[in-house]
N, C-alpha and C positions, 0 to 999 in steps of 0.2 A: 665110445662115451659112454659112461654109467647111467643108470636110471637118476632124472632128473627128481630131486627130492622137493614136495610141494606142498604149500598150506593154501588153503581156502578160507577166506575172510567173508563172514557172514553165510549163514547156514539156513537159507531158504531154498524155495524152489529150484532157482536156476543154479545154485550150487552143487544140488543133487543130481540136476542134469549132465553139470560138468563132469561131475564126480563117476556118474553111471556111463554117460554117453561118450565121454571125453579122455580124460586120465584113466578110468578104469578100463577104456576099451584097448588102451596102449600099456598095458603093465610091463612091458620091454623097454618103454622109453620115459615113464614116470611113475612116482610112487608117493602116493597120498599120505604125508606122515605127521600131519597137524591140522586142526581147523579152530576157526574162532568165532565166536559171535558173543555179543554183548550180554545175551540171557545163557546163563550158565546151562540150564537145564536144555536149551535147543542145540547148544553148541555139544553135550555130552550125549545126546541122542544122536544127533549125526553122527560123530564119532563111531558110536556103536553100531549104527546102519552100515556105515561104509568101511569098518574093519581098519580104522584111523587111530594109530596108537596114541597122540596127544590132543588133548583140546585146550582151549584156552578161552579167556574172556575178554583179552587187550592185544590189540595188533603188537604193542611194545613187547610184549612178551614174546610173540611170533618172532618178531623181528631179531630179539636176542638169542633165538636158536641157531647156533653156527652151521649147522646141517641142512639148514633152507636154501635153496638154490632159486625158488620160483614163489611168489606170491600171486595168487590168484583172488581179484578184488569184485566179490558178488555182493556188495552191500547194495542199501538206497541209494540213488544216483548224488545226493548232495554230500555223500561221504567222499564221492570218488578223488576228486582232487587233492585234498589232504592226505588220504592213503598213500596214493601215487607217489607223491613227493616224499613220503615216510619212506616206504619201501625204496627209491631209487636210493636216498640218501643212506640207506643202511646198506648199501652196493647188491642188491638183490635183482633179478629179474621180477617184471610185472607183467600182468595180463590182469586188463581192465574190462569190466563190462560196459555195454552200451545203457544210456548214454554216457558218453567218455567224459563230459563234463558241461558247465552250463554257458562258458563262454569261449570265443576264440583267444582272449587274453589269457584265460586260466590253462587252456592247452597250452599254449604257448610258453607258459611258465612250466609247464611237466616237461616240454621239449626242452629247455633249458637246464632244469634237473637231469634230464637223461645225460646231455652233454658234459655234465659234473660228474657222473655216478659209473662205477664198474658194469652197473646193470643196465639192462634194454628194457623197454616195455612194449608190449603189443594191444592193440585195442581188438575187443572182440566184434566180428559180423560175420558170424556162423553158417548163415544163410550163403553165402558165397561159395561153399563146398559143398557140389553137387556137381555129378558128373553131367547132366544137361547142360547147366550152365557155364562150363567150364567148355563144353564142344561150342556153345553158342558165342561164346567170347574168341574161342579160337576162330570161329569162322568169319566173325566182324574185322577180326585182325588180318585176314587175309586179304582184304579187297575186293573180294569176288562180288561180296552185294551191292556195290557202287554207292551212290550218294544217299545218304540219310535225310528222309525228308520229314516225318515225324514220330514221336513215342508218345505212347500213355503208360503209366502205372496207376494203378486201382488198389489200396487198401480197404477191404470192406468189411469189418471184423466185427463183434460183439462184447461187449464188458457190462454187465448191469450192476447195481448196486451193490452186489457179495463182493464184487472186485475191489470195491474202494472201502470195504470195512477194514483193510489193512492201513493202518493209522497214516504212514507215509504217503500213500497213492493220491493223486486227486488236488495237491497242492505244490504250487511252483516252488515252495521253499524246500521241498524234499524231494518231490518226483521231477522238477523242473521244468515239467509240461505235460503234457498229454498224449496224443495220439501220435503225433510228430516225433516225440521225444522217444516213445516206449513201443509203439507198433510200427508205424510206417517207416520207422527209421531205417529198417532192415531192407525195404522193397525200395526206398529212394536209393540206399546205398548200392544194391545190384543195378539200379538203372544209371547212376553214375559211374560203377564199375566199367559198364558196356559202354557207353557213350559220352561222358563226362569230358572236359569240365563244363560246368554252368556259366554263363556271362550276363544273363539279367533275369530278374523274376519280378512277377507282379502275383499277388496273392489275396485270400481272405482265409479268416479261421472263426470259428464261434464255437459255442457250448449249446448243445442242443438234446442229447442224450441222456446226460445224468446231471444232478445239480453238484457241479463240483467248480472249482476255480479254474481248472485248465482246459486246455479245448479238446473236444472230441471229434470235430469236423473240421476240415480243411481242404482247398483247394489252390492250386497255383498253375501260373503258366511260366516254363522256361523257355530262353534263349540258349542253345548252346552254342559254343567256342567253334563247332563246325556250320554254326548257320543252321541248324536245324531248329525244329520246335518240339517240346513235349508239356504234357499235361500231368498234373497229380491229382488225384482224387484221395481222401481218406476219412473213413467215419469208423464209429465203435458202436453203429446203431442198426448195421446189416443183420436183419433174421437168419440170412443164411451166408456164412463167412465165406468169402471170395478174396482171392488175389489174383490179379490180372497185370501181364506186362505185353506190350504190343510195340512193334517197331516198324514202321513202314521203311523199308529201302527201295531205291531203285530198281534193283532184280529180284526183290522178295520181300515176302513179308515173315517177321517172326512172332511167336505168340505162344505164351504160357498162361493157362487158365488154370486154377488151382482151386477147388472148393472144399469147405467142410475140413476135416482133420488134415487136407492137403494143402489150406491154405498157408500154413506155416513152413512149409517145404517148398518154396516156389524154384529154389535152385535143382530141383531133382526132375527126372523127368516125368511124363513126357513135354518136350517143348515140339511145337510144330513151325516147318519151315516151310512155306509156301513158294516156290520160285516161279520166275517168269515163263520158264518152257521147261519140259523135260530133258533137255540136253543140261543145260543149267542145274536141274535137281541132281542128277549125276554128280556133278562136277563137287556141288555143295554136299553132298553125302560124303565123297571121299574125303573132302577136305575134313569134316568132323571128326572122322574115322582117326584123324592125325592128332587128336587133341590129347594131351598126357592125361594118365588117369589118376584120379584124387579120389582120398576119403571124403566122407560124409561129416558135415555140421561139424560140431567140435572136435571130433577124433580126425576130420581131414584139417582142421586148420591147426590143432596143436602139433600134430605130427611135423606140419612143415613147422611150425616154431621149433621144434626140436633139432629139425634139420637146419634150421638158420643159425641157430647157436652154435651147432657142432662145426658147420663149414663155414661160418662170419658171413652168411648171407642175407639181404635184407627180409623182414617178417613177411609173411603172406597178408597180413595186415599191418599197414604202416602207421605212423602220425599223421602224414599226409591224407591218408584216407580218411582220419577220424575228422581232421582239419576241413575235408571237401564235406563231410557229412553236418558237422557243426556251421559252417559257412551258409549252406541251404537253408539249414534250419534258421540262424539269424536273419537271413535275407527275407524269409516267408513272415516272420515275426516284423521285420524293419519294415516290409510292404504292407502289410496289414494295418499297421500303426500309424504310416503316413499316407496311406493311400497312393503312391508312387512307385515308380518301377525301381526297383535295388540292381545297381550295377555291382557285378565281382570282377576281380576279388575284393576281399575286404582284408583292410590292415589296419595298424595300431592308431590311423588318422582318420580311419572311417566310421560314421555313425553306427553303434551297434557291437562294434568291437567287444565292450565289455559284458555282452551278452543281454539278455531279455527278463530275466528275473527281477523282478521290481525291486526286492530287496537289497540285490547286488549292485545295483547301479550307483 
C-alpha cells in the first residue's frame, strides 16, 4: 500500500503536534500534501514549517483535490461535525480531534454519513497509545486480577488567563465545554477503555478558576456495568499538574501517578502493580510481558489507522469509543442539571441526547 496522502485542516498547535509526532514520524505510511486554515498567513506558515506543498483557506478546495486520501480535522470543536460530514460526503477518510462533537445526536449523524460514504472516520484518543497502558489492559483482560472494587481518575491541571485569550476557548458555542471536554476527556477515556462501560452517573461541576462560561472543576461518581464504583475529579486550578489513575482489584492494585510534564502522558510507563502476594506478582509480570508492542501517542494511533485501512480492520479508536466518551459527558452535565442519578445507555429517546450546549438544544 502506497503512503496515504493527508491534508490537515486547522493549523494550530494540535495540528503541528500531529504533523511532527504523528504523520511526520511515519513517512513510510503517510505523506502530508496539503494544509488548510481560514487565516491565509497561518496556513502558509504551517506549510512552510512542515514542508507541505499545498496550502488552502477553504475545506472545499482541499476536498476537490483528487489525490487526498485522508483529512485530519484539527479545528476548534464547534466545526468538527460539519467538517466530518463534508469529508465523508467527498468519499475521503477522516480523522477527527476530540471532543468529537457536542451531542450523541450529532455523533449518530456522523455514523450515518460514514455508512453512506466510501470513506471511514477515526476519532482521536492518542493517550491510549503507550506501552504502559497496553500492558495494563492486557493484564486486566487476563482475569488474573479478580473482581474490581473501586477506581479513581484525577485530572489536576492548570490553565490561566493566557489560555483563554484564544477567542474560541471558554465558550460553550465554540469550545463546547471546559475541563470535561478538553482536558479530562483523555483520562476518562483511558478509564472507560480499561474498565467500562458505565451504567449510572451522579455529578457536580462548577467554574471557580477563571471567569469563563464553561466548567473548570468537576467531580462525578460512577457505577460500572460490572458493579464496581469509580470516582472522577477534574480541575484546571492545580498549582502542580498531576494525572492519577488507581484501580483496586481483588488481587492487586494498579496505579499511575504522573506529575508536571508527565501529566499529559499517563499511558506511558511507569505504572505500578502491587500484587496480593509475591507468587501472584510473578504471574502478573509474566502476563504483561505478553502484551503486544505499541507505538506512542499520535504515531501509535496513526500506524494502526493505516494498518486498519490496509487490512480492512476496525480502527484503533472507533465511533463507539467516541460515543462512550460523549455519553459520559452527557450524563455528567445532565446529572448536574437535574440533581438526579443518570442511567446509561442514553439513546434518542433519552433526555440529553441532543447535547448540553444551550444554543443547540
